[in-house]
BAMAR-554064 format. One record per atom (N, C-alpha, C, O, CB): residue in three letters; x, y, z. Coordinates in steps of 0.2 Angstrom, whole numbers, padded with zeros to 4 digits, always signed. Each point is the difference from the previous one (the first is absolute). Glycine has a CB too. Layout:
N
ALAXYZ;...
***
This chain:
144
MET-0187+0268-0161;MET+0006-0003+0003;MET+0001+0000+0008;MET+0004-0004+0002;MET+0000+0009-0013;THR-0008-0002+0014;THR-0001-0001+0008;THR-0003-0007+0001;THR+0002-0004+0004;THR-0003+0017-0002;LYS-0003-0014-0006;LYS-0004-0007+0001;LYS+0005-0006-0001;LYS+0000-0005+0004;LYS-0013+0010-0008;ARG+0017-0004-0001;ARG+0005-0006-0002;ARG+0005+0000+0006;ARG+0001-0005+0002;ARG-0003+0006-0015;PHE+0004+0004+0015;PHE+0005+0000+0006;PHE-0003-0002+0006;PHE+0004-0004+0004;PHE+0001+0013-0010;ALA-0011-0008+0008;ALA-0003-0002+0006;ALA-0002-0009-0001;ALA+0000-0003+0005;ALA-0004+0016-0003;THR+0003-0015-0008;THR-0001-0006-0001;THR+0007-0004+0001;THR+0000-0006+0002;THR-0010+0010-0011;ARG+0015-0002+0006;ARG+0007-0003+0001;ARG+0002+0000+0008;ARG+0004-0004+0002;ARG+0000+0008-0016;LEU-0006+0002+0017;LEU+0003+0000+0007;LEU-0004-0004+0004;LEU+0003-0003+0004;LEU+0000+0014-0005;ALA-0009-0012-0001;ALA-0004-0005+0004;ALA+0003-0008-0001;ALA+0001-0004+0004;ALA-0012+0012-0005;LEU+0012-0009-0005;LEU+0003-0006-0003;LEU+0006-0002+0005;LEU+0001-0005+0003;LEU-0005+0007-0015;VAL+0008+0003+0011;VAL+0007-0001+0004;VAL+0000+0000+0008;VAL+0003-0004+0003;VAL+0002+0010-0013;ALA-0010-0003+0013;ALA-0001+0000+0006;ALA-0003-0008+0002;ALA+0002-0002+0005;ALA-0004+0015-0005;THR-0003-0015-0003;THR-0003-0007+0000;THR+0006-0006+0000;THR+0000-0004+0004;THR-0011+0009-0010;MET+0015-0004+0001;MET+0006-0005-0002;MET+0004+0001+0007;MET+0002-0006+0003;MET-0001+0008-0016;THR+0000+0003+0015;THR+0005+0001+0005;THR-0003-0003+0007;THR+0004-0004+0004;THR+0001+0015-0010;MET-0011-0010+0008;MET-0004-0003+0005;MET+0000-0007+0000;MET+0001-0004+0005;MET-0007+0013-0005;LEU+0006-0013-0006;LEU-0001-0006-0001;LEU+0008-0004+0000;LEU+0000-0005+0002;LEU-0012+0008-0008;MET+0017+0001+0004;MET+0007-0003+0000;MET+0003+0001+0007;MET+0004-0004+0002;MET-0002+0007-0015;SER-0004+0002+0017;SER+0004+0000+0006;SER+0000-0005+0005;SER+0005-0002+0003;SER-0007+0013-0004;PRO-0005-0014+0003;PRO+0000-0006+0004;PRO+0005-0005-0002;PRO+0003-0004+0004;PRO-0014+0006-0002;ALA+0011-0003-0009;ALA+0005-0007-0003;ALA+0006+0002+0001;ALA+0004-0005+0002;ALA-0011+0002-0010;ILE+0009+0009+0007;ILE+0008+0003+0001;ILE+0001-0001+0008;ILE+0006-0003+0002;ILE-0006+0012-0012;SER-0004-0007+0015;SER+0002-0001+0006;SER+0000-0008+0003;SER+0004-0002+0004;SER-0008+0015-0002;ALA-0001-0016-0004;ALA+0000-0008+0001;ALA+0007-0002-0003;ALA+0003-0005+0004;ALA-0016+0004-0005;GLN+0016+0003-0004;GLN+0006-0003-0002;GLN+0006+0001+0004;GLN+0004-0004+0002;GLN-0009+0006-0013;GLN+0005+0004+0013;GLN+0005+0003+0005;GLN+0000-0004+0006;GLN+0005+0000+0003;GLN-0006+0010-0007;GLY-0005-0012+0007;GLY-0001-0004+0007;GLY+0001-0007-0001;GLY-0002-0003+0005;GLY-0005+0011-0002;ASP+0009-0011-0008;ASP+0001-0007-0001;ASP+0008-0002+0003;ASP+0002-0005-0002;ASP-0011+0005-0008;GLU+0012+0004+0014;GLU+0007-0002+0002;GLU-0001-0005+0005;GLU-0005+0000+0004;GLU+0010+0011-0007;ALA-0001-0016+0003;ALA+0001-0006+0005;ALA+0002+0004+0007;ALA+0003+0005+0000;ALA+0001-0014-0009;PRO-0008+0006+0014;PRO+0002+0002+0007;PRO+0007-0002+0002;PRO+0002-0005-0002;PRO-0012+0004+0005;PRO+0013+0005+0001;PRO+0007-0002+0002;PRO+0000-0007+0004;PRO-0006-0001+0003;PRO+0009+0014-0002;PRO+0002-0017-0001;PRO-0001-0006+0003;PRO+0001+0001+0008;PRO+0003+0004+0003;PRO+0002-0009-0014;SER-0009+0000+0014;SER-0001+0000+0007;SER+0007-0002+0003;SER+0004-0003-0003;SER-0017-0001+0003;LYS+0014+0008+0006;LYS+0006-0001+0004;LYS-0002-0004+0006;LYS-0006+0001+0002;LYS+0013+0010-0006;PRO-0002-0016+0006;PRO-0001-0004+0005;PRO-0001+0004+0007;PRO+0003+0006+0000;PRO+0003-0015-0006;GLY-0011+0007+0010;GLY-0001+0003+0006;GLY+0006+0001+0005;GLY+0005-0003-0002;GLY-0016-0001+0001;LYS+0011+0007+0006;LYS+0006+0002+0005;LYS+0000-0007+0004;LYS-0005-0003+0002;LYS+0004+0016-0002;PRO+0008-0015+0002;PRO+0000-0006+0004;PRO-0003+0001+0007;PRO-0001+0005+0003;PRO+0012-0009-0008;ILE-0013-0002+0008;ILE-0003+0000+0006;ILE+0003-0007+0003;ILE+0000-0005-0002;ILE-0011+0011+0000;ASN+0015-0004+0008;ASN+0003-0004+0004;ASN-0002-0002+0006;ASN-0005+0003+0002;ASN+0012+0001-0007;THR-0004-0008+0010;THR-0002-0002+0006;THR+0001+0006+0005;THR+0006+0003+0000;THR-0004-0015-0003;GLY-0007+0014+0006;GLY+0000+0006+0004;GLY-0002+0007-0002;GLY-0001+0005+0003;GLY+0010-0011+0001;ASP-0011+0006-0011;ASP-0002+0005-0004;ASP-0008+0001+0002;ASP-0003-0004+0002;ASP+0012+0001-0012;VAL-0012+0010+0008;VAL-0007+0000+0002;VAL-0004+0000-0007;VAL+0003+0003-0005;VAL+0000+0004+0016;LEU-0008-0010-0011;LEU-0005+0000-0006;LEU-0006+0003+0002;LEU-0003-0002+0005;LEU+0008-0008-0010;SER-0007+0015+0001;SER-0007+0004+0001;SER-0004-0002-0006;SER+0002-0001-0006;SER+0004+0011+0013;GLY-0013-0009-0005;GLY-0005+0000-0005;GLY-0007-0002+0003;GLY-0001-0001+0006;GLY+0011-0003-0015;GLU-0015+0002+0004;GLU-0007-0001+0003;GLU-0001-0007+0002;GLU+0002-0005-0003;GLU-0006+0014-0005;LEU+0002-0009+0014;LEU-0002-0007+0001;LEU-0006-0003-0002;LEU-0005+0003+0001;LEU+0011-0001+0008;ASN-0007-0008-0012;ASN-0006-0003-0003;ASN-0001-0007+0004;ASN+0005-0002+0003;ASN-0004+0007-0015;ALA-0007-0007+0013;ALA-0002-0005+0003;ALA-0004-0005-0005;ALA-0004+0003-0003;ALA+0004+0003+0014;MET+0002-0012-0012;MET-0003-0006-0005;MET-0002-0006+0005;MET+0003-0001+0005;MET+0005+0005-0016;LYS-0012-0006+0008;LYS-0002-0008+0003;LYS+0002-0004-0005;LYS-0002+0001-0005;LYS-0008+0001+0012;VAL+0014-0007-0004;VAL+0002-0006-0004;VAL-0001-0006+0003;VAL-0001+0000+0006;VAL+0009+0006-0010;ARG-0009-0012+0000;ARG-0001-0006+0003;ARG+0007-0003+0002;ARG+0005-0001-0004;ARG-0015-0001-0003;ASP+0010-0001+0013;ASP+0006-0003+0003;ASP+0002-0006-0004;ASP-0005-0004-0001;ASP+0002+0009+0013;VAL+0008-0007-0014;VAL+0002-0006-0004;VAL-0001-0006+0006;VAL-0003-0005-0002;VAL+0012+0011-0007;LYS-0007-0005+0014;LYS+0000-0006+0005;LYS-0007-0003+0002;LYS-0002-0006-0001;LYS+0013+0011+0006;ASN-0015+0000-0002;ASN-0007-0003+0002;ASN-0006+0004-0004;ASN-0005+0000+0002;ASN+0010-0003+0010;GLY-0003+0006-0017;GLY-0006+0003-0005;GLY-0004+0006+0003;GLY-0004+0002-0003;GLY+0003-0013-0001;LYS+0003+0013+0010;LYS-0004+0006+0003;LYS+0002+0006-0003;LYS+0006+0001-0002;LYS-0007-0007+0013;ARG-0003+0011-0011;ARG+0001+0007-0002;ARG+0004+0004+0005;ARG-0002+0001+0005;ARG-0008-0002-0012;VAL+0016+0003+0005;VAL+0004+0004+0005;VAL+0001+0008-0004;VAL+0000+0001-0006;VAL+0006-0012+0012;ALA-0004+0015+0000;ALA+0001+0007-0003;ALA+0008+0001-0002;ALA+0004-0003+0004;ALA-0014+0007+0003;THR+0011-0002-0012;THR+0007+0001-0003;THR+0001+0008-0001;THR-0004+0003-0003;THR+0003-0015-0004;TYR+0006+0015+0009;TYR+0002+0006+0000;TYR+0005+0002-0005;TYR+0006-0003-0001;TYR-0010+0003+0013;GLN+0003+0005-0016;GLN+0004+0002-0005;GLN+0002+0007-0001;GLN-0005+0004+0001;GLN+0000-0014-0007;ILE+0011+0013+0005;ILE+0002+0006-0001;ILE+0002+0002-0007;ILE+0004-0003-0003;ILE-0001+0003+0014;THR-0007+0005-0014;THR+0002+0002-0007;THR+0004+0006+0001;THR-0001+0005+0004;THR-0011-0009-0009;SER+0019+0003+0002;SER+0004+0006+0000;SER+0003+0001-0007;SER-0002-0002-0005;SER+0005-0001+0017;GLU+0003+0007-0011;GLU+0003+0002-0007;GLU+0004-0007-0002;GLU+0002-0004+0004;GLU-0001+0017-0001;PRO+0001-0014-0009;PRO+0004-0006-0001;PRO+0007+0001+0003;PRO+0003+0005+0001;PRO-0008-0007-0011;ARG+0007-0005+0013;ARG+0006+0000+0005;ARG+0004-0006-0003;ARG-0003-0005-0003;ARG-0003+0010+0014;ARG+0012-0005-0010;ARG+0005-0005-0002;ARG+0002-0005+0006;ARG+0003+0003+0005;ARG+0001+0005-0015;LEU-0006-0014+0010;LEU+0002-0004+0006;LEU+0008-0002+0001;LEU+0003+0001-0005;LEU-0015-0005+0004;PRO+0014+0003+0006;PRO+0007-0002+0000;PRO+0002-0007-0004;PRO-0004-0004-0002;PRO+0004+0009+0014;PRO+0006-0005-0013;PRO+0002-0007-0005;PRO-0002-0006+0004;PRO+0000+0001+0006;PRO+0011+0005-0013;PRO-0013-0011+0004;PRO+0000-0001-0007;PRO-0007+0001-0003;PRO-0001-0001-0005;PRO+0010-0008+0007;ASN-0013+0011+0002;ASN-0008+0002-0002;ASN+0000+0005-0005;ASN-0003-0001-0005;ASN-0001-0002+0016;GLY+0008+0009-0010;GLY+0000+0006-0005;GLY-0007+0002-0001;GLY-0003+0004+0004;GLY+0013-0008-0009;LEU-0012+0004-0002;LEU-0006+0003-0002;LEU-0006-0005-0001;LEU-0006+0002-0002;LEU+0013+0005-0004;CYS-0006-0012+0009;CYS-0006-0006+0001;CYS-0002-0002-0007;CYS-0006-0001-0001;CYS+0002+0005+0013;ASN+0008-0004-0017;ASN-0002-0001-0008;ASN-0005+0005-0002;ASN-0005-0001-0003;ASN+0006-0011+0004;LEU-0001+0019+0002;LEU-0004+0005-0002;LEU+0004+0005-0004;LEU+0007+0000+0002;LEU-0015-0003+0008;GLU+0006+0008-0014;GLU+0004+0005-0003;GLU+0002+0005+0004;GLU+0006+0002-0001;GLU-0011-0004-0008;THR+0001+0004+0014;THR+0002+0005+0005;THR+0001-0002+0007;THR+0003+0004+0004;THR-0009+0003-0011;GLY+0004-0013+0009;GLY+0000-0003+0007;GLY-0007+0000+0003;GLY-0005+0003-0003;GLY+0017+0002+0005;PRO-0013-0008+0003;PRO-0006-0001+0003;PRO-0003+0006+0003;PRO+0003+0004+0003;PRO+0000-0014+0000;GLU-0010+0012-0004;GLU-0003+0005+0002;GLU-0005-0002+0006;GLU-0003+0005+0003;GLU+0005+0000-0014;THR-0004-0011+0011;THR-0005-0003+0006;THR+0004-0004+0004;THR+0004-0004-0003;THR-0014+0005-0004;PHE+0009+0000+0014;PHE+0004-0004+0005;PHE-0005-0003+0005;PHE-0003+0004+0003;PHE+0014+0003-0005;GLN-0011-0013+0002;GLN-0004-0004+0005;GLN+0003+0001+0006;GLN+0006-0001+0001;GLN-0010-0008-0009;LEU+0000+0010+0014;LEU+0002-0001+0007;LEU-0001-0006+0003;LEU-0006-0001+0001;LEU+0005+0013+0000;VAL+0005-0017+0000;VAL-0002-0005+0004;VAL+0000+0001+0007;VAL+0005+0001+0004;VAL-0001-0007-0012;THR-0011+0005+0011;THR+0000+0001+0008;THR+0003-0007+0004;THR-0003-0005-0001;THR-0008+0013-0002;SER+0015-0007+0007;SER+0002-0006+0004;SER-0005-0001+0007;SER+0001-0004+0004;SER+0011+0006-0009;SER-0016+0003+0006;SER-0004-0001+0006;SER-0007+0004-0001;SER-0001+0004-0004;SER+0012-0005+0010;ASP-0016-0001-0001;ASP-0006+0004+0000;ASP+0001+0007+0001;ASP-0004+0004-0003;ASP-0001-0014+0006;ALA+0009+0011+0001;ALA+0002+0007+0002;ALA+0002+0005-0006;ALA-0002+0006-0001;ALA+0007-0011+0012;GLN+0000+0002-0015;GLN+0002+0003-0006;GLN-0007+0002-0004;GLN-0001+0006-0003;GLN+0013-0013+0004;ALA-0016+0001-0002;ALA-0006+0001-0005;ALA-0004+0006+0004;ALA-0002+0005-0004;ALA+0002-0019-0001;THR-0001+0014+0010;THR-0004+0005+0003;THR+0002+0007+0000;THR-0003+0005-0001;THR+0000-0013+0008;GLN+0010+0008-0007;GLN+0004+0006-0001;GLN-0002+0004-0007;GLN-0001+0005+0000;GLN+0010-0010+0007;LEU-0008+0000-0012;LEU-0001+0002-0006;LEU-0008+0002-0003;LEU-0001+0004-0004;LEU+0011-0012+0003;LYS-0014+0004+0005;LYS-0007+0001-0002;LYS-0003+0007+0001;LYS-0004+0002-0004;LYS+0002-0013+0008;SER+0005+0015+0001;SER-0002+0007+0001;SER+0003+0005-0006;SER-0002+0006+0000;SER+0000-0010+0013;PHE+0007+0002-0017;PHE+0003+0004-0004;PHE-0002-0002-0008;PHE+0004+0003-0004;PHE+0005-0001+0013;VAL-0014-0006-0010;VAL-0002-0002-0006;VAL-0002+0007-0004;VAL-0004+0003+0003;VAL+0001-0015+0001;GLY+0006+0013-0011;GLY-0003+0005-0003;GLY+0004+0006+0002;GLY-0001+0006-0003;GLY-0010-0011+0001;LYS+0016+0005+0006;LYS+0004+0005+0001;LYS+0007+0000-0002;LYS+0002-0005-0002;LYS-0010+0007+0011;GLU+0012+0004-0008;GLU+0007-0001-0002;GLU+0003-0002+0006;GLU-0002+0003+0005;GLU+0002+0006-0014;ILE+0005-0014+0009;ILE+0004-0002+0005;ILE+0008-0001-0001;ILE+0002+0001-0006;ILE-0013-0006+0009;SER+0014+0004+0002;SER+0007-0001-0002;SER+0003-0006+0005;SER-0002+0000+0006;SER+0003+0013-0010;ILE+0003-0017+0001;ILE+0002-0006+0003;ILE+0008-0001+0000;ILE+0003+0002-0005;ILE-0015-0007+0001;LYS+0014+0003+0009;LYS+0008-0002-0001;LYS+0000-0007-0002;LYS-0003-0005+0003;LYS+0007+0014+0006;VAL+0000-0010-0014;VAL+0000-0007-0004;VAL+0006-0004+0004;VAL+0006+0003+0000;VAL-0011+0002-0011;ASP+0004-0011+0013;ASP+0005-0004+0003;ASP+0002-0006-0005;ASP+0006-0002+0000;ASP-0010+0006+0012;GLU-0001-0006-0015;GLU+0001-0006-0005;GLU-0005+0001-0006;GLU-0006+0000+0001;GLU+0010-0008+0010;VAL-0002+0008-0017;VAL-0003+0001-0006;VAL+0002-0005-0005;VAL+0006-0002-0001;VAL-0008+0014+0004;ALA-0003-0015-0008;ALA+0002-0004-0005;ALA-0005+0000-0005;ALA-0006+0003+0001;ALA+0012-0010+0006;CYS-0005+0005-0014;CYS-0004+0000-0005;CYS-0006-0005+0001;CYS+0001-0004+0004;CYS+0008+0007-0012;ALA-0015-0001+0006;ALA-0006-0005+0001;ALA+0002-0007-0004;ALA+0002+0001-0006;ALA-0011+0009+0008;SER+0008-0015+0001;SER+0002-0007-0004;SER-0006-0005+0000;SER+0000-0004-0005;SER+0012+0006+0008;ASP-0016-0001+0001;ASP-0007-0004+0001;ASP-0005+0001-0006;ASP+0000+0006-0002;ASP+0001-0006+0015;PRO-0004-0004-0016;PRO-0005+0002-0005;PRO-0005+0003+0003;PRO-0003+0004-0004;PRO+0005-0013-0003;GLY-0005+0009+0013;GLY-0006+0004+0002;GLY+0002+0007+0003;GLY-0005+0003+0003;GLY-0001-0015+0001;GLN+0012+0014-0004;GLN+0001+0006+0003;GLN-0002+0006-0005;GLN+0002+0000-0006;GLN+0008-0006+0012;MET-0013+0011-0003;MET-0003+0006-0003;MET+0005+0005-0001;MET-0002+0005-0004;MET-0008-0009+0008;SER+0016+0004-0001;SER+0005+0005+0000;SER+0006-0001-0004;SER+0000-0006-0002;SER-0003+0008+0012;GLU+0007+0002-0012;GLU+0006-0001-0004;GLU+0006-0002+0005;GLU+0005-0003-0002;GLU-0009+0011-0008;ALA+0003-0006+0016;ALA+0006-0001+0005;ALA-0004-0001+0007;ALA-0005+0002+0001;ALA+0014+0006-0008;VAL-0005-0012+0011;VAL-0003-0002+0007;VAL+0005+0002+0005;VAL+0006-0001-0001;VAL-0011-0008-0004;ILE+0003+0013+0010;ILE+0003+0002+0006;ILE-0002-0004+0006;ILE-0006+0001+0002;ILE+0008+0010-0006;THR+0003-0016+0006;THR-0002-0004+0005;THR+0002+0002+0007;THR-0004-0002+0005;THR+0006-0007-0014;LYS+0003+0014+0009;LYS+0001+0002+0007;LYS+0000+0008-0001;LYS+0003+0003-0005;LYS+0004-0014+0009;TRP-0011+0014+0001;TRP+0000+0008-0001;TRP-0003+0002+0006;TRP-0001-0003+0005;TRP-0001+0003-0016;SER+0002+0008+0012;SER-0003+0003+0006;SER-0002+0006-0002;SER+0004+0004-0003;SER+0003-0010+0011;LEU-0013+0008-0005;LEU-0004+0006-0002;LEU+0004+0006+0003;LEU+0003+0000+0006;LEU-0014-0006-0006;ILE+0012+0011-0004;ILE+0003+0007+0003;ILE-0006+0004+0001;ILE-0004+0002-0004;ILE+0015-0002-0002;LYS-0011+0002+0013;LYS-0005+0005+0003;LYS+0002+0006-0003;LYS+0005+0003+0000;LYS-0006-0009+0011;LYS-0004+0009-0013;LYS+0000+0008-0003;LYS+0000+0005+0006;LYS-0005-0001+0004;LYS+0000-0002-0015;GLN+0008+0007+0012;GLN+0000+0005+0005;GLN-0005+0005-0001;GLN+0000+0005+0004;GLN+0011-0006-0002;
***
């Protein structure tokens, strides 16, 4: 009688071990909550994130030029741009340099966390742009 009990106990334990991963997998199939749009960014606001540098070919003369990009949390642009046809808003922002001094200033911060004051921002519209939004006027905020 003890042998029969041990055999049944082993069978029940084996079945339990085989069934528990299937039960836990079914419980984990819930849909993730819908994404919320990012917080708004307006003229004069501060945008912080990691600065990346990319080499892209200039449309006008075909030369390779350095392009700088900030990766940040999703943000919502001022109307009429809004979310830039994205679910949560843009996360990558291209920094347009207006002078060699600005390019030199950014070069030393590549790969680091920076903060900039945004003066003019819009959704990316040109086919060759690597970012979701473009910041055409900005200023670097010095960290104390």
